[in-house]
MARLUM-965145 format. One record per residue: residue in one letter; x, y, z of N, C-alpha, C in turn. Coordinates in steps of 0.001 Angstrom, whole numbers, padded with zeros to 6 digits, always signed. Example, Ala and Ser with C-alpha at 12.3 -4.5 7.8 and 13.67 -1.06 7.14 Angstrom:
2
A+013190-005690+007800+012300-004500+007800+013200-003300+007800S+012850-002250+007080+013670-001060+007140+012900+000030+007870
END
This chain:
91
M+032471+054203+072644+033363+054711+071850+033938+056421+072485T+035309+057012+072358+035311+058090+072931+034914+058923+071829T+034728+060002+072717+034236+060912+072159+035154+061911+071042V+034659+061987+069821+035682+062687+068831+035109+064013+068453E+035498+065392+068494+034711+066650+067859+035432+067391+067407P+034847+068305+066802+035698+068984+065813+036134+070081+066014G+037544+069923+065398+039010+070448+066086+039815+069707+066724T+039466+068323+066621+040595+067178+067328+041115+066980+066146T+042609+066602+066334+043645+066663+065226+044048+065230+064555R+044356+064541+063952+044203+063467+063118+045339+062505+064297R+046432+063310+064550+047211+062479+065804+046395+062226+066766Q+045559+063082+067612+044643+062815+068519+043189+061548+068233V+042784+061775+067243+042237+060974+066909+042667+059164+066782K+043845+059416+066199+044917+057948+066002+044376+057559+067626R+045221+058624+068445+045537+058020+069852+044084+057379+070554L+042937+058105+070153+041714+057612+070866+040903+056535+070324L+041406+056379+068992+040510+055099+068357+041464+054143+067221G+042587+054433+067480+043604+053557+066727+043418+054160+065048S+043915+053372+064695+044099+053310+062859+042935+052790+062355P+042304+053940+061355+040904+053949+060613+041079+052615+059956D+040283+051821+059572+040065+050731+058638+040022+050922+057356Q+039765+052432+057031+039744+053007+055411+039688+054439+055727S+040616+054835+054622+040625+056548+054689+040366+056595+053179I+039683+058024+052857+039611+058265+051492+039783+059932+051462S+040414+060464+050335+040872+061919+050102+039966+062224+049237D+039828+063843+049549+038900+064521+048825+039228+064052+047211R+040411+064194+046758+040971+063684+045439+040377+062429+044904D+040826+061448+045835+040433+059893+045737+039037+060005+045499Y+037772+060744+046258+036208+060287+046281+035830+060852+045199M+036411+062038+044472+036159+063203+043123+036427+062154+042293A+037714+061566+042016+037846+060368+040842+037066+059673+040886L+035975+058930+041849+035174+058018+041762+034266+058768+040767Y+034025+060132+040803+033002+060496+040299+032934+061425+039290R+034417+061483+038367+035287+062100+037030+033567+062802+036504T+032770+061719+036084+032086+061928+034818+030926+063138+035525A+030504+062973+037120+029963+064142+037567+030377+065559+038050S+031787+065519+037925+032466+066643+038482+031842+067996+038045R+032168+068935+038982+031405+070192+038401+032402+071007+037697P+031718+071970+037288+032701+072876+036148+033608+073470+037379G+034640+073728+036116+035873+074154+037072+036815+073969+038048F+035975+072613+038484+036517+071875+039794+037970+071344+039309R+039283+071555+039964+040271+071117+039393+041174+070621+040337P+041047+068943+040711+041460+068663+042147+043318+068709+041908W+043791+068834+040855+045201+068913+040542+045466+070078+040963R+044955+071100+041433+045859+072309+041541+046222+072325+043065R+046027+071596+043957+046194+071678+044804+045938+070014+045351R+047252+070071+046766+047377+068932+047309+045477+068582+048287S+045571+067525+048586+044660+067023+049104+044437+067368+050352R+043681+068328+051086+043590+069013+052598+042405+067916+053475S+041298+067452+052332+040425+066663+053087+040339+065458+052916E+039652+064819+053953+039909+063068+053980+038703+062982+054938A+038331+061447+054660+037402+061060+055851+037916+059421+056083W+038097+059302+057604+038540+057771+058103+037271+057443+058501V+037314+055842+057844+035879+055150+058244+036647+054097+059501Y+035342+054121+060509+036074+053105+061510+034701+052006+061657G+034828+051179+060946+033839+049945+061245+033255+049233+062515D+032384+048847+062357+031519+048116+063894+031897+049420+064827T+031491+050483+064547+031915+051307+065497+030639+052459+065744P+030046+052536+066826+030114+052253+067864+029485+050854+068209R+029077+050107+067263+028407+049144+067289+028347+048073+065852V+028286+046827+066222+028519+046126+065185+027579+046392+063959G+027841+046220+062779+026422+046868+062077+026571+048206+061276W+027426+048966+062656+027304+050518+061955+028687+050916+061656A+028929+052016+061374+030218+053069+060795+030336+054274+061229T+031454+054650+062010+031767+056168+062229+032515+056672+060875W+032317+057826+060335+033062+058631+059375+033320+059948+060169I+034457+060030+060096+034976+061063+060733+036151+061842+059835Y+035574+062661+059425+035837+064099+058218+036896+065242+058652F+037923+065093+057727+038821+066210+058144+038948+067233+057056S+039405+068263+057652+039551+069478+056785+040802+069952+057526R+042268+069948+056469+043217+070754+056848+043739+070638+058278G+043679+068941+058480+044286+068120+059771+043272+068292+060761R+042172+069013+060954+041484+069075+062095+039871+068188+061635V+039657+067485+062677+038153+067273+062620+037269+068198+062131E+036276+068092+061063+034943+068942+060817+033855+068102+060828K+033846+067034+061122+032538+066411+061521+032619+065217+061502V+031682+064177+062460+031739+063089+062702+029986+062461+062604T+030348+061617+061705+028570+060647+061264+028911+059097+061460S+028082+058928+062641+027562+057226+062905+026375+056950+062065G+026538+055653+062118+025326+055289+061524+025358+053821+061126P+023882+052903+060766+023717+051879+060087+024743+051670+059138L+025422+050912+058291+026034+051024+057255+024978+050627+056118T+024624+051218+055113+024025+051435+054037+024860+051679+052609G+025259+050369+051886+025795+050736+050677+027116+051304+051081G+028201+051238+052008+029305+051444+052429+029628+052885+053431R+028516+053703+053452+028447+054998+053990+027106+054583+055290P+027044+055494+056413+025959+055774+057362+025212+056547+056413E+023802+056311+056726+022773+056854+056323+022920+058542+056767G+022259+059488+055390+022814+060570+055811+024048+061215+055670S+024716+060579+055430+026186+060795+055090+026304+061463+053683P+027757+062290+053372+027519+063002+051845+027997+061630+050983
END
């Protein structure tokens, strides 16, 4: 797999790895956990600026790579064996 580092733009990631298998915005993620939302959290106040892209079977079969974006740039990259849909140790 080509290295994706913090600071890389969405466009650069797509050029390196292609389109993700799945993506989820911070708004969509929090909607899954509405009952556990923190006091004062208001996802409707702003447009979603964070999201995660998932590349399955990357870097190898049975693993996945999650690329976390904040304001259009890579913030963090996590890879690991798939367990319940997310690599171990991912948020």
